[in-house]
C-alpha positions as CSV (number, residue, x, y, z in Angstrom):
1,M,-9.3,9.5,23.3
2,D,-10.9,7.1,20.6
3,K,-11.1,3.7,22.6
4,A,-11.9,1.9,19.2
5,T,-8.9,2.8,17.6
6,I,-6.5,2.0,20.4
7,G,-8.2,-1.1,21.6
8,G,-8.3,-2.6,17.9
9,I,-4.5,-2.0,17.5
10,L,-3.8,-3.6,21.1
11,L,-6.1,-6.6,20.4
12,A,-4.3,-7.3,16.9
13,L,-1.1,-7.0,18.3
14,A,-2.2,-8.8,21.4
15,G,-3.6,-11.5,18.9
16,I,-0.7,-11.8,16.8
17,L,2.0,-11.8,19.6
18,G,0.3,-13.9,21.7
19,G,-0.3,-16.7,18.9
20,M,3.4,-16.7,17.9
21,T,4.4,-17.2,21.6
22,I,1.9,-19.9,22.1
23,E,3.6,-21.7,18.9
24,G,7.0,-21.3,20.7
25,G,8.3,-18.1,19.1
26,K,9.8,-15.0,20.8
27,V,9.0,-11.4,20.3
28,S,12.6,-10.6,20.0
29,Q,12.9,-12.7,16.8
30,I,10.7,-10.1,15.1
31,L,12.5,-7.0,16.5
32,Q,14.8,-6.2,13.8
33,P,15.6,-2.7,13.1
34,T,17.1,-3.1,9.8
35,A,13.7,-4.8,8.6
36,A,11.9,-1.7,10.0
37,M,14.4,0.8,8.5
38,I,13.7,-0.8,4.8
39,V,10.1,-1.1,5.4
40,F,9.0,2.3,6.9
41,G,11.6,4.2,4.7
42,G,10.9,2.7,1.6
43,T,7.2,3.2,2.2
44,L,7.5,6.9,3.2
45,G,9.8,7.3,0.4
46,A,7.3,5.8,-2.0
47,I,4.5,8.2,-0.7
48,L,6.5,11.4,-1.3
49,I,6.9,10.1,-5.1
50,M,3.4,9.6,-5.1
51,Y,2.0,12.8,-3.6
52,P,3.3,16.4,-3.3
53,L,4.5,17.2,0.4
54,P,2.4,19.6,1.2
55,I,-0.2,16.6,1.1
56,V,1.9,14.2,2.7
57,M,2.4,16.3,5.8
58,G,-1.3,17.1,5.7
59,G,-2.3,13.6,6.0
60,F,0.3,13.3,8.8
61,S,-1.1,16.5,10.6
62,R,-4.6,14.7,10.6
63,L,-3.2,11.4,12.0
64,A,-3.9,12.4,15.5
65,H,-7.6,12.3,14.4
66,V,-7.2,8.5,14.0
67,F,-6.8,8.3,17.8
68,F,-8.3,11.3,19.1
69,E,-12.3,12.2,18.4
70,K,-12.5,16.0,18.0
71,G,-15.5,15.6,20.0
72,N,-17.9,17.7,17.7
73,N,-20.4,19.1,19.9
74,L,-23.3,19.1,17.0
75,E,-26.3,19.8,19.9
76,G,-24.1,22.8,21.3
77,L,-23.8,24.1,17.8
78,I,-27.3,23.8,16.9
79,K,-28.3,25.9,19.9
80,E,-25.8,28.4,18.9
81,I,-27.4,28.8,15.4
82,V,-31.0,28.7,17.0
83,G,-29.5,31.6,19.3
84,Y,-28.5,33.6,16.3
85,A,-31.8,32.9,14.7
86,N,-33.8,34.2,17.7
87,K,-31.7,37.0,17.7
88,A,-32.0,37.9,14.1
89,R,-35.7,37.4,14.2
90,K,-36.2,40.1,17.0
91,E,-33.5,42.8,15.9
92,G,-32.7,42.1,12.8
93,I,-30.1,40.2,10.9
94,V,-27.6,43.2,11.1
95,A,-27.6,42.7,14.8
96,L,-25.7,39.7,14.4
97,D,-22.4,41.6,13.6
98,K,-21.7,42.3,17.0
99,D,-21.4,38.4,17.5
100,L,-19.1,37.9,14.9
101,D,-15.9,38.3,16.7
102,G,-17.0,35.6,19.4
103,I,-17.3,32.9,16.8
104,K,-14.6,30.2,16.9
105,D,-15.7,27.9,14.1
106,P,-14.2,29.9,10.8
107,F,-17.2,28.5,8.5
108,L,-19.8,29.7,10.7
109,K,-18.2,33.1,10.9
110,K,-17.7,33.4,7.4
111,S,-21.4,32.3,6.6
112,L,-22.8,34.8,9.0
113,M,-20.7,37.4,8.0
114,L,-21.9,37.1,4.3
115,A,-25.4,37.1,5.6
116,V,-24.8,40.2,7.5
117,D,-23.5,41.6,4.7
118,G,-26.6,41.6,2.8
119,T,-25.7,38.5,0.6
120,E,-28.8,37.1,-1.1
121,P,-29.7,33.0,0.2
122,Q,-28.8,31.6,-3.4
123,E,-25.5,33.6,-3.7
124,L,-24.5,33.1,-0.2
125,R,-25.0,28.9,-0.6
126,K,-23.0,29.1,-4.1
127,I,-20.1,30.8,-2.2
128,M,-20.0,28.6,0.4
129,E,-20.8,25.5,-1.2
130,L,-18.0,26.4,-3.7
131,E,-15.6,26.4,-0.4
132,M,-16.8,23.3,0.9
133,D,-16.3,21.4,-2.7
134,N,-12.7,22.9,-2.8
135,Q,-11.9,21.9,0.8
136,A,-13.4,18.3,0.3
137,E,-11.3,18.2,-2.9
138,H,-8.5,18.5,-0.6
139,E,-9.4,16.5,2.4
140,E,-10.5,13.5,0.3
141,R,-6.5,13.2,-0.9
142,L,-5.5,13.2,2.9
143,P,-6.8,9.3,3.4
144,Q,-5.3,8.3,0.2
145,V,-1.9,9.0,1.6
146,F,-2.1,6.3,4.2
147,E,-4.2,3.7,1.9
148,S,-1.5,4.0,-0.4
149,A,1.0,3.6,2.2
150,G,-0.9,0.3,2.8
151,G,-0.6,-0.7,-0.7
152,Y,3.1,0.3,-1.0
153,A,4.2,-1.4,2.6
154,P,3.8,-5.3,2.0
155,T,5.6,-4.8,-1.4
156,I,8.4,-2.9,0.1
157,G,8.5,-5.9,2.8
158,I,9.2,-8.5,0.1
159,I,12.1,-6.3,-1.0
160,G,13.5,-6.3,2.5
161,A,12.9,-10.3,2.2
162,V,14.8,-10.8,-0.9
163,L,17.5,-8.4,0.2
164,G,18.1,-10.5,3.3
165,L,18.0,-13.6,1.0
166,I,20.6,-12.3,-1.0
167,Q,22.5,-12.2,2.3
168,V,21.9,-15.6,3.3
169,M,23.1,-17.1,-0.1
170,Q,26.6,-15.9,0.5
171,H,26.8,-18.3,3.9
172,L,25.5,-21.4,2.1
173,D,28.3,-23.2,3.6
174,N,27.1,-22.9,7.3
175,I,23.6,-24.1,7.4
176,E,22.7,-23.3,10.7
177,E,23.6,-19.5,9.6
178,V,21.6,-19.9,6.8
179,G,18.2,-21.3,8.8
180,R,18.8,-17.9,11.1
181,G,19.5,-15.7,8.1
182,I,16.0,-16.7,6.4
183,A,13.9,-16.1,9.6
184,V,15.5,-12.5,9.8
185,A,14.9,-12.1,6.0
186,F,11.1,-12.9,6.3
187,V,10.5,-10.6,9.2
188,A,10.8,-7.4,6.5
189,T,7.6,-9.2,4.9
190,I,5.9,-9.2,8.3
191,Y,6.5,-5.6,9.0
192,G,5.0,-4.5,5.9
193,V,1.8,-6.8,6.0
194,A,1.1,-5.9,9.5
195,S,1.7,-2.1,9.1
196,A,-0.8,-2.3,6.1
197,N,-3.2,-4.1,7.4
198,I,-3.3,-3.2,11.2
199,F,-2.4,0.5,10.5
200,F,-2.3,2.2,7.5
201,L,-5.6,0.7,5.7
202,P,-7.7,1.1,8.8
203,A,-6.0,4.6,9.7
204,G,-7.1,5.7,6.1
205,G,-10.8,4.5,7.0
206,K,-11.0,6.1,10.3
207,L,-9.7,9.5,8.5
208,K,-12.4,9.3,6.3
209,I,-15.0,8.8,8.3
210,R,-13.7,11.8,10.6
211,L,-13.3,13.9,7.6
212,R,-17.0,13.1,6.6
213,E,-18.3,14.4,9.9
214,E,-16.6,17.3,9.8
215,Q,-18.1,17.8,5.9
216,L,-21.8,17.1,7.7
217,T,-21.0,19.7,10.3
218,R,-20.1,22.5,7.6
219,E,-23.4,21.2,5.5
220,M,-25.6,21.8,8.7
221,I,-24.1,25.3,9.5
222,L,-24.7,26.5,5.8
223,E,-28.4,25.1,6.2
224,G,-28.7,27.1,9.4
225,V,-27.2,30.5,8.0
226,I,-29.4,30.3,5.3
227,S,-32.5,29.6,7.0
228,I,-31.7,32.6,9.6
229,L,-31.1,35.0,6.1
230,E,-34.5,33.6,5.0
231,G,-36.4,34.2,8.2
232,L,-37.2,31.2,9.2
233,N,-38.8,30.8,12.5
234,P,-36.2,29.6,14.9
235,R,-38.1,26.1,15.7
236,M,-38.2,25.2,12.0
237,V,-34.2,26.1,12.0
238,E,-34.0,23.7,14.9
239,T,-35.9,21.0,13.7
240,K,-34.2,21.2,10.1
241,L,-30.8,21.2,12.0
242,R,-31.8,18.0,13.9
243,G,-32.0,16.2,10.9
244,F,-28.4,16.2,10.4
245,L,-28.0,14.4,13.9
246,A,-27.4,10.7,13.8
247,E,-29.8,8.8,15.1
248,S,-27.8,7.6,18.2
249,E,-27.4,11.4,19.2
250,K,-31.2,12.4,18.8
251,Q,-32.0,9.5,21.2
252,A,-29.5,10.7,24.0
253,V,-31.0,14.3,23.5
254,E,-34.5,12.9,23.9
255,T,-33.1,11.0,26.9
256,K,-31.6,14.0,28.5
257,K,-35.1,15.6,28.2
């Protein structure tokens, strides 16, 4: 679980609701199902108009990555690739054909399969980079779903507030009812602005980071496989791949040593 995401949401809600309570407000005052229906229903509708359904579904399917870290074990992946490099150096690249069925990462499996089949390093790089570019182009649209939702939600909230005020104007003869109605009307604005700035926009930003980490992993795999195909010394392969690790990960590895 991503502690930063969970903690950030809880801290933001605690700050807002706590401040409102200190000023004499009540949480029940902003619990308006109608306002929530207008804001979230309208925002989802706008997103569906803007993006094809597969992209919207893909964006929401990746939502779990905002709350949970995938836990990419780059250190373990490096050791796996270096192991293949050692085997290829001793027995030849064709010997890796026996290991293909046990490889879980589809990108690594496909890259090694092409290498075993005798694909030239330059051609292998072109093929896999094309796949990486196509995948990156698809993935960059997924965070945009949430960024667009963050743009629409406040505006839909204003629409909800205006609709509420229209209803209030029908009861101008009752001042108490007017005051209560205006308060309820602005709840939709709160939902729109709060959801955009506490969830939609930050979720889009976090998802960008997650997807970039996955792209970096694929780049590292490609460099490792090409290095194996070129017959590079396993120690040099390991050194090259460790260049992809973040500084914090490098320090963690050195500490374990």
